[in-house]
MDTraj code that builds the backbone (N, CA, C; nanometers):
import mdtraj as md
import numpy as np

residues = "MET PRO GLU ILE LYS ARG LEU HIS HIS LEU ALA VAL LEU VAL ASP ASP LEU GLU HIS ALA LEU GLU PHE TRP ARG ASP ILE LEU GLY ILE GLN PRO THR HIS ILE THR ASP MET ALA GLN GLU ALA ALA ARG ILE ALA PHE LEU PRO LEU GLY GLU SER GLU ILE GLU LEU VAL GLN PRO THR THR GLN ASP SER GLY LEU SER ARG TYR LEU ASP LYS HIS GLY PRO GLY LEU HIS HIS LEU CYS LEU GLN VAL ASP ASP LEU ALA GLY LEU LEU GLU GLN LEU LYS ALA ARG GLY VAL GLN LEU ILE ASN ASP GLN PRO ARG PHE ALA GLU ASP GLY ARG THR TYR ALA PHE ILE HIS PRO LYS SER THR GLN GLY VAL LEU VAL GLU LEU TYR GLN LEU HIS GLY SER".split()
xyz = np.array([
    [-1.1820, -3.1792, -2.1363],
    [-1.3188, -3.2718, -2.1010],
    [-1.3307, -3.2219, -1.9668],
    [-1.4910, -3.1625, -1.9162],
    [-1.4308, -3.0814, -1.7869],
    [-1.3941, -3.2313, -1.6799],
    [-1.3857, -3.1962, -1.5959],
    [-1.3206, -3.2969, -1.4804],
    [-1.3998, -3.2258, -1.3331],
    [-1.4654, -3.3239, -1.2464],
    [-1.4922, -3.2924, -1.1193],
    [-1.3421, -3.3179, -1.0451],
    [-1.3212, -3.1897, -0.9550],
    [-1.1845, -3.2083, -0.8971],
    [-1.2074, -3.2929, -0.7079],
    [-1.3406, -3.2348, -0.6706],
    [-1.3374, -3.2414, -0.5466],
    [-1.4614, -3.2363, -0.4645],
    [-1.5239, -3.2521, -0.3508],
    [-1.6702, -3.2194, -0.3080],
    [-1.6012, -3.1256, -0.2192],
    [-1.6468, -3.0031, -0.2346],
    [-1.6157, -2.8798, -0.2052],
    [-1.6689, -2.8524, -0.0694],
    [-1.8460, -2.8218, -0.0431],
    [-1.8689, -2.8342, 0.0664],
    [-2.0137, -2.8914, 0.0810],
    [-2.0498, -2.9045, 0.1871],
    [-2.1624, -2.9640, 0.2318],
    [-2.2617, -2.8494, 0.2980],
    [-2.4051, -2.8048, 0.2512],
    [-2.4363, -2.7111, 0.2836],
    [-2.5961, -2.6983, 0.3579],
    [-2.5766, -2.6476, 0.5263],
    [-2.6682, -2.7044, 0.5789],
    [-2.7714, -2.5726, 0.5820],
    [-2.8893, -2.5657, 0.5737],
    [-2.9883, -2.4950, 0.5873],
    [-2.9973, -2.4577, 0.7239],
    [-3.0248, -2.3399, 0.7961],
    [-3.0156, -2.2591, 0.9645],
    [-3.1565, -2.1891, 0.9253],
    [-3.2409, -2.1940, 1.0763],
    [-3.3231, -2.0940, 1.0727],
    [-3.2190, -1.9669, 1.1323],
    [-3.1548, -2.0350, 1.2406],
    [-3.0967, -1.9231, 1.3360],
    [-2.9049, -1.9506, 1.3077],
    [-2.8522, -1.8242, 1.2237],
    [-2.6655, -1.8940, 1.2205],
    [-2.6322, -1.9329, 1.3642],
    [-2.6661, -1.7808, 1.4292],
    [-2.5949, -1.8205, 1.5954],
    [-2.6222, -1.9961, 1.6329],
    [-2.7417, -1.9750, 1.7115],
    [-2.8339, -2.0987, 1.7577],
    [-2.7053, -2.1986, 1.6506],
    [-2.6847, -2.2355, 1.5295],
    [-2.6487, -2.3386, 1.5104],
    [-2.5228, -2.3450, 1.5040],
    [-2.4855, -2.2171, 1.5305],
    [-2.2964, -2.2628, 1.5675],
    [-2.2965, -2.3134, 1.7414],
    [-2.3742, -2.3062, 1.7781],
    [-2.3548, -2.3029, 1.9244],
    [-2.3045, -2.4648, 1.9452],
    [-2.3506, -2.5110, 1.8495],
    [-2.3683, -2.6974, 1.8135],
    [-2.2139, -2.6905, 1.7280],
    [-2.2107, -2.6619, 1.5785],
    [-2.0758, -2.6833, 1.4908],
    [-1.9654, -2.6426, 1.5675],
    [-1.9596, -2.4954, 1.5994],
    [-1.8409, -2.4360, 1.6788],
    [-1.7824, -2.4883, 1.7987],
    [-1.8748, -2.4493, 1.9533],
    [-1.8832, -2.4696, 2.0675],
    [-1.8891, -2.6367, 2.1046],
    [-1.9573, -2.6721, 2.0215],
    [-1.9432, -2.8406, 2.1022],
    [-1.8755, -2.9286, 1.9760],
    [-1.8897, -2.8653, 1.8735],
    [-1.8142, -3.0401, 1.7968],
    [-1.6271, -2.9137, 1.8141],
    [-1.6171, -2.7944, 1.8306],
    [-1.4909, -2.7398, 1.7746],
    [-1.4542, -2.6651, 1.6670],
    [-1.5497, -2.7007, 1.5754],
    [-1.5114, -2.6237, 1.4221],
    [-1.5524, -2.4693, 1.4078],
    [-1.3964, -2.4404, 1.4166],
    [-1.4362, -2.3124, 1.4287],
    [-1.4528, -2.2439, 1.2849],
    [-1.5127, -2.1562, 1.2430],
    [-1.6019, -2.1091, 1.1204],
    [-1.4943, -2.0224, 1.0455],
    [-1.4098, -1.9864, 0.9329],
    [-1.2881, -1.9303, 0.8780],
    [-1.3342, -1.7579, 0.8681],
    [-1.4689, -1.7543, 0.8045],
    [-1.5523, -1.6252, 0.7979],
    [-1.7040, -1.6794, 0.7637],
    [-1.7593, -1.5583, 0.8097],
    [-1.9174, -1.5679, 0.8135],
    [-1.9062, -1.4133, 0.7532],
    [-2.0164, -1.4290, 0.6079],
    [-2.0288, -1.3162, 0.4989],
    [-2.2223, -1.3271, 0.4415],
    [-2.2312, -1.2145, 0.3982],
    [-2.3608, -1.1681, 0.3564],
    [-2.3134, -1.2126, 0.2616],
    [-2.4175, -1.2802, 0.1781],
    [-2.4654, -1.2663, -0.0070],
    [-2.5690, -1.2397, -0.0142],
    [-2.5525, -1.1147, -0.0556],
    [-2.6715, -1.0458, -0.1253],
    [-2.7701, -1.0573, -0.2165],
    [-2.6539, -1.1447, -0.2952],
    [-2.7602, -1.2126, -0.4585],
    [-2.8052, -1.3016, -0.4261],
    [-2.7859, -1.3937, -0.2687],
    [-2.8337, -1.5362, -0.2448],
    [-2.9675, -1.5049, -0.1455],
    [-2.9847, -1.3280, -0.1489],
    [-3.0377, -1.3178, 0.0176],
    [-3.0025, -1.4853, 0.1695],
    [-2.8309, -1.4320, 0.1643],
    [-2.8120, -1.5472, 0.2557],
    [-2.6791, -1.4782, 0.3828],
    [-2.6702, -1.5188, 0.4670],
    [-2.6085, -1.5434, 0.5884],
    [-2.4902, -1.6907, 0.5728],
    [-2.3879, -1.6460, 0.5543],
    [-2.3084, -1.7908, 0.5515],
    [-2.1777, -1.8032, 0.6225],
    [-2.1745, -1.8696, 0.7645],
    [-2.0995, -1.9400, 0.7968],
    [-2.0170, -2.0857, 0.7448],
    [-1.8456, -2.0553, 0.6965],
    [-1.7572, -2.1874, 0.6678],
    [-1.7147, -2.2442, 0.7560],
    [-1.7421, -2.3275, 0.7376],
    [-1.6709, -2.4303, 0.8987],
    [-1.5694, -2.5102, 0.8368],
    [-1.4500, -2.5164, 0.7721],
    [-1.3294, -2.6122, 0.7906],
    [-1.3635, -2.7482, 0.8066],
    [-1.3592, -2.8585, 0.7495],
    [-1.3310, -2.9636, 0.7650],
    [-1.1922, -3.0617, 0.6540],
    [-1.1135, -3.0808, 0.6587],
    [-1.0466, -3.1258, 0.5420],
    [-0.9900, -3.0538, 0.4865],
    [-1.0394, -3.0820, 0.3627],
    [-1.0329, -2.9875, 0.2069],
    [-1.1666, -2.9777, 0.2132],
    [-1.2298, -3.0590, 0.2665],
    [-1.3841, -2.9356, 0.2457],
    [-1.4398, -2.8829, 0.3068],
    [-1.5492, -2.8013, 0.3370],
    [-1.6058, -2.7488, 0.4269],
    [-1.7607, -2.7145, 0.4115],
    [-1.8414, -2.7102, 0.5714],
    [-1.9774, -2.7306, 0.6041],
    [-1.9945, -2.5627, 0.5951],
    [-2.0711, -2.5552, 0.5177],
    [-2.1333, -2.4180, 0.5034],
    [-2.3192, -2.3992, 0.5695],
    [-2.2482, -2.3281, 0.7011],
    [-2.4524, -2.2963, 0.7174],
    [-2.5045, -2.2063, 0.6911],
    [-2.5936, -2.2009, 0.6170],
    [-2.6718, -2.0698, 0.5743],
    [-2.8096, -2.0769, 0.5900],
    [-2.7825, -1.9709, 0.6645],
    [-2.9098, -1.8974, 0.6879],
    [-3.0104, -1.7505, 0.6110],
    [-3.1334, -1.7726, 0.5624],
    [-3.1852, -1.6703, 0.4983],
    [-3.1788, -1.5511, 0.5181],
    [-3.2164, -1.4720, 0.4265],
    [-3.1443, -1.3034, 0.5318],
    [-3.3219, -1.2429, 0.4829],
    [-3.4008, -1.2952, 0.3959],
    [-3.5018, -1.2114, 0.3416],
    [-3.6262, -1.3447, 0.3659],
    [-3.7511, -1.2895, 0.3481],
    [-3.8575, -1.3543, 0.3947],
    [-3.9053, -1.4787, 0.2419],
    [-3.8914, -1.3445, 0.1589],
    [-3.9213, -1.4332, -0.0026],
    [-3.7991, -1.4935, -0.0550],
    [-3.7177, -1.5458, -0.0313],
    [-3.6215, -1.5526, -0.1060],
    [-3.6515, -1.7298, -0.1045],
    [-3.5854, -1.8024, -0.2074],
    [-3.6104, -1.9312, -0.2685],
    [-3.5720, -2.0082, -0.1268],
    [-3.4817, -1.9780, -0.0677],
    [-3.4060, -2.0072, 0.0461],
    [-3.5166, -2.0250, 0.1575],
    [-3.5582, -1.9013, 0.1928],
    [-3.6899, -1.9063, 0.2948],
    [-3.7947, -2.0003, 0.2788],
    [-3.8328, -2.0163, 0.1506],
    [-3.9646, -2.0747, 0.0924],
    [-3.9199, -2.2455, 0.1467],
    [-3.7805, -2.2707, 0.0740],
    [-3.7302, -2.4198, 0.1160],
    [-3.6966, -2.4263, 0.2570],
    [-3.6676, -2.4020, 0.3738],
    [-3.6876, -2.3861, 0.4595],
    [-3.8153, -2.3851, 0.5946],
    [-3.9125, -2.2994, 0.4753],
    [-4.0837, -2.3092, 0.5395],
    [-4.1337, -2.4835, 0.5109],
    [-4.0937, -2.4750, 0.3588],
    [-4.1361, -2.6161, 0.3813],
    [-4.0417, -2.6901, 0.4311],
    [-3.9954, -2.7718, 0.4279],
    [-3.8658, -2.8768, 0.4835],
    [-3.7946, -2.8613, 0.5829],
    [-3.7953, -2.7162, 0.6724],
    [-3.7533, -2.7459, 0.7718],
    [-3.5610, -2.7425, 0.7641],
    [-3.4920, -2.6882, 0.9080],
    [-3.3421, -2.6971, 0.8259],
    [-3.3252, -2.7996, 0.7942],
    [-3.1603, -2.8335, 0.7835],
    [-3.0999, -3.0124, 0.7312],
    [-3.0792, -2.9338, 0.6292],
    [-3.0105, -3.0595, 0.5842],
    [-2.9091, -3.0761, 0.4643],
    [-2.9491, -3.0142, 0.3638],
    [-2.9160, -2.9217, 0.2989],
    [-2.9832, -2.8105, 0.1662],
    [-2.8870, -2.8494, -0.0297],
    [-2.8126, -2.8702, -0.0154],
    [-2.7336, -2.9302, -0.0942],
    [-2.5320, -2.9720, -0.1264],
    [-2.5283, -3.0121, -0.1994],
    [-2.3681, -3.0837, -0.2431],
    [-2.3117, -2.9438, -0.3020],
    [-2.2070, -2.9561, -0.2590],
    [-2.1234, -2.8936, -0.4360],
    [-2.0101, -2.9451, -0.4051],
    [-1.9861, -2.9863, -0.5629],
    [-1.8650, -2.9866, -0.6488],
    [-1.7831, -2.9040, -0.6954],
    [-1.6136, -2.9206, -0.6991],
    [-1.5622, -2.8355, -0.7607],
    [-1.5445, -2.8393, -0.9070],
    [-1.5368, -2.8008, -0.9383],
    [-1.4671, -2.8395, -1.1198],
    [-1.3944, -2.7601, -1.2004],
    [-1.3376, -2.7809, -1.2919],
    [-1.2361, -2.6951, -1.3660],
    [-1.2868, -2.6566, -1.4704],
    [-1.4137, -2.6526, -1.5089],
    [-1.4246, -2.5959, -1.6348],
    [-1.6238, -2.5960, -1.6384],
    [-1.6393, -2.5096, -1.5431],
    [-1.7746, -2.5164, -1.5252],
    [-1.8789, -2.4920, -1.6150],
    [-1.7959, -2.4038, -1.7299],
    [-1.8881, -2.4059, -1.8726],
    [-1.8718, -2.4914, -1.9330],
    [-1.7797, -2.5452, -1.9801],
    [-1.7933, -2.6634, -2.0562],
    [-1.8383, -2.7460, -2.0132],
    [-1.9080, -2.7729, -1.8808],
    [-1.9339, -2.9023, -1.7853],
    [-2.1461, -2.8426, -1.8206],
    [-2.2126, -2.7422, -1.7808],
    [-2.2498, -2.7257, -1.7853],
    [-2.3103, -2.7758, -1.9697],
    [-2.2300, -2.7139, -2.0371],
    [-2.2723, -2.7738, -2.1586],
    [-2.2635, -2.9160, -2.1792],
    [-2.1946, -2.9706, -2.1003],
    [-2.1992, -3.1415, -2.1160],
    [-2.3438, -3.1794, -2.0844],
    [-2.4207, -3.1228, -1.9705],
    [-2.5165, -3.1431, -1.9122],
    [-2.6403, -3.1121, -1.9678],
    [-2.6527, -2.9967, -2.0313],
    [-2.7505, -2.9301, -2.1039],
    [-2.7614, -3.0182, -2.2599],
    [-2.6566, -3.0946, -2.3097],
    [-2.7049, -3.1848, -2.4426],
    [-2.7014, -3.3092, -2.4096],
    [-2.6925, -3.3428, -2.2501],
    [-2.7314, -3.5112, -2.2273],
    [-2.8812, -3.5260, -2.1854],
    [-2.9337, -3.3694, -2.1552],
    [-3.0811, -3.3370, -2.0993],
    [-3.1030, -3.3215, -1.9422],
    [-2.9824, -3.3328, -1.8621],
    [-2.9971, -3.2570, -1.7181],
    [-3.0576, -3.1228, -1.6937],
    [-3.1436, -3.1300, -1.6379],
    [-3.2197, -3.0120, -1.5532],
    [-3.1661, -2.9000, -1.4728],
    [-3.1155, -2.8100, -1.5459],
    [-3.0636, -2.6901, -1.4815],
    [-3.1112, -2.5727, -1.4368],
    [-3.0663, -2.5486, -1.3062],
    [-3.1170, -2.4351, -1.2322],
    [-3.0751, -2.3124, -1.2681],
    [-2.9673, -2.3040, -1.3009],
    [-2.8881, -2.2014, -1.4034],
    [-2.8027, -2.2768, -1.5352],
    [-2.8360, -2.2355, -1.6401],
    [-2.7498, -2.2772, -1.7600],
    [-2.6555, -2.2210, -1.8008],
    [-2.6314, -2.0993, -1.7160],
    [-2.5169, -2.0127, -1.7989],
    [-2.4337, -1.9960, -1.6180],
    [-2.3112, -1.9703, -1.5974],
    [-2.2203, -1.9682, -1.4769],
    [-2.2866, -1.8253, -1.3834],
    [-2.3013, -1.8656, -1.2723],
    [-2.2905, -1.7108, -1.1995],
    [-2.1852, -1.6791, -1.1612],
    [-2.1818, -1.5856, -1.1215],
    [-2.0747, -1.4979, -1.0521],
    [-2.0700, -1.4711, -0.9081],
    [-1.9830, -1.5020, -0.8425],
    [-1.9837, -1.4503, -0.6684],
    [-1.8822, -1.3250, -0.6645],
    [-1.8851, -1.2811, -0.5462],
    [-1.8159, -1.1518, -0.5678],
    [-1.6380, -1.1739, -0.5127],
    [-1.6104, -1.3055, -0.4741],
    [-1.4573, -1.3406, -0.4720],
    [-1.4263, -1.4585, -0.5725],
    [-1.4700, -1.4579, -0.6613],
    [-1.4135, -1.4387, -0.8474],
    [-1.4479, -1.5698, -0.8896],
    [-1.5253, -1.6887, -0.7651],
    [-1.5656, -1.8088, -0.8063],
    [-1.7055, -1.8017, -0.8821],
    [-1.7132, -1.9025, -0.9824],
    [-1.8295, -1.9191, -1.0406],
    [-1.9192, -2.0340, -1.0243],
    [-2.0606, -2.0336, -1.0492],
    [-2.0988, -2.1565, -0.9845],
    [-2.2434, -2.2171, -1.0424],
    [-2.2795, -2.2955, -0.9990],
    [-2.4266, -2.2996, -1.1103],
    [-2.5134, -2.4034, -1.0297],
    [-2.6195, -2.4608, -1.0432],
    [-2.7222, -2.5556, -0.9444],
    [-2.7230, -2.6493, -1.0952],
    [-2.7658, -2.7943, -1.0502],
    [-2.7863, -2.8729, -1.0523],
    [-2.9859, -2.8866, -1.0498],
    [-3.0828, -2.8958, -1.0789],
    [-3.1629, -2.9228, -1.0194],
    [-3.1898, -3.0733, -0.9754],
    [-3.2833, -3.0951, -0.8619],
    [-3.2792, -3.2315, -0.8147],
    [-3.3610, -3.3565, -0.8663],
    [-3.4329, -3.2639, -0.9895],
    [-3.5140, -3.3500, -1.0538],
    [-3.4223, -3.4688, -1.1144],
    [-3.3156, -3.4273, -1.1588],
    [-3.2041, -3.4590, -1.2144],
    [-3.0836, -3.5489, -1.1542],
    [-3.1106, -3.5302, -1.0216],
    [-2.9760, -3.5988, -0.9500],
    [-3.0752, -3.6798, -0.8466],
    [-3.1830, -3.7281, -0.8863],
    [-3.2529, -3.7866, -0.7448],
    [-3.2743, -3.7560, -0.6238],
    [-3.3311, -3.5863, -0.6022],
    [-3.3707, -3.5835, -0.4822],
    [-3.2375, -3.4619, -0.4181],
    [-3.1009, -3.4800, -0.4793],
    [-3.0393, -3.3579, -0.4359],
    [-3.0045, -3.2810, -0.5084],
    [-2.9843, -3.1683, -0.4704],
    [-2.9553, -3.0519, -0.4994],
    [-2.8067, -2.9941, -0.5186],
    [-2.7055, -3.0356, -0.5681],
    [-2.5792, -3.0048, -0.6789],
    [-2.5855, -2.8590, -0.7139],
    [-2.4550, -2.7910, -0.6201],
    [-2.4365, -2.6827, -0.6533],
    [-2.3351, -2.7281, -0.7573],
    [-2.2054, -2.6615, -0.8797],
    [-2.1166, -2.7114, -0.8755],
    [-2.0172, -2.5356, -0.8829],
    [-1.8549, -2.5645, -0.8268],
    [-1.7893, -2.4511, -0.8524],
    [-1.7015, -2.4391, -0.9088],
    [-1.6452, -2.3033, -0.9832],
    [-1.5110, -2.3457, -1.0614],
    [-1.4577, -2.2201, -0.9425],
    [-1.3657, -2.2151, -0.8916],
    [-1.1789, -2.1606, -0.8737],
    [-1.1291, -2.0915, -0.9308],
    [-1.1255, -1.9380, -0.9524],
    [-1.0746, -1.9020, -1.0570],
    [-0.9194, -1.8385, -0.9504],
    [-0.8308, -1.8402, -1.0036],
    [-0.6885, -1.7854, -0.9318],
    [-0.6136, -1.8846, -0.8823],
    [-0.6722, -2.0080, -0.8547],
    [-0.6365, -2.1205, -0.7710],
    [-0.5450, -2.1863, -0.7792],
])
top = md.Topology()
chain = top.add_chain()
for i, resn in enumerate(residues, 1):
    res = top.add_residue(resn, chain, resSeq=i)
    for name in ("N", "CA", "C"):
        top.add_atom(name, md.element.get_by_symbol(name[0]), res)
traj = md.Trajectory(xyz[None], top)
């Protein structure tokens, strides 16, 4: 039976990553572990560790991406929360069987080896939920 392990991260959508880092890094003192471009998501992301979780600052890199459309409609702010799971494919099957609306009904693959998928906010009382499975850890 798939299990949710922990809150992996909270993602904050920003229109200017460097400007956002002036607050999170320079004022609060949370140093990013790394900043990377994720071409498949049309995003530039700064990873800020906080205990066993992270805050991710996410800046869209194209004007026609879903992130850009969301930013245009809602402005900067909390975008999604991410839960780490031990069996993403199994959990997606369980969610589908229970009628949960998914954005991704199959796991997507990231360059770092993790798999991920999103649950539509219509099924979660308005919260975009990402599910992560880390491999090799």
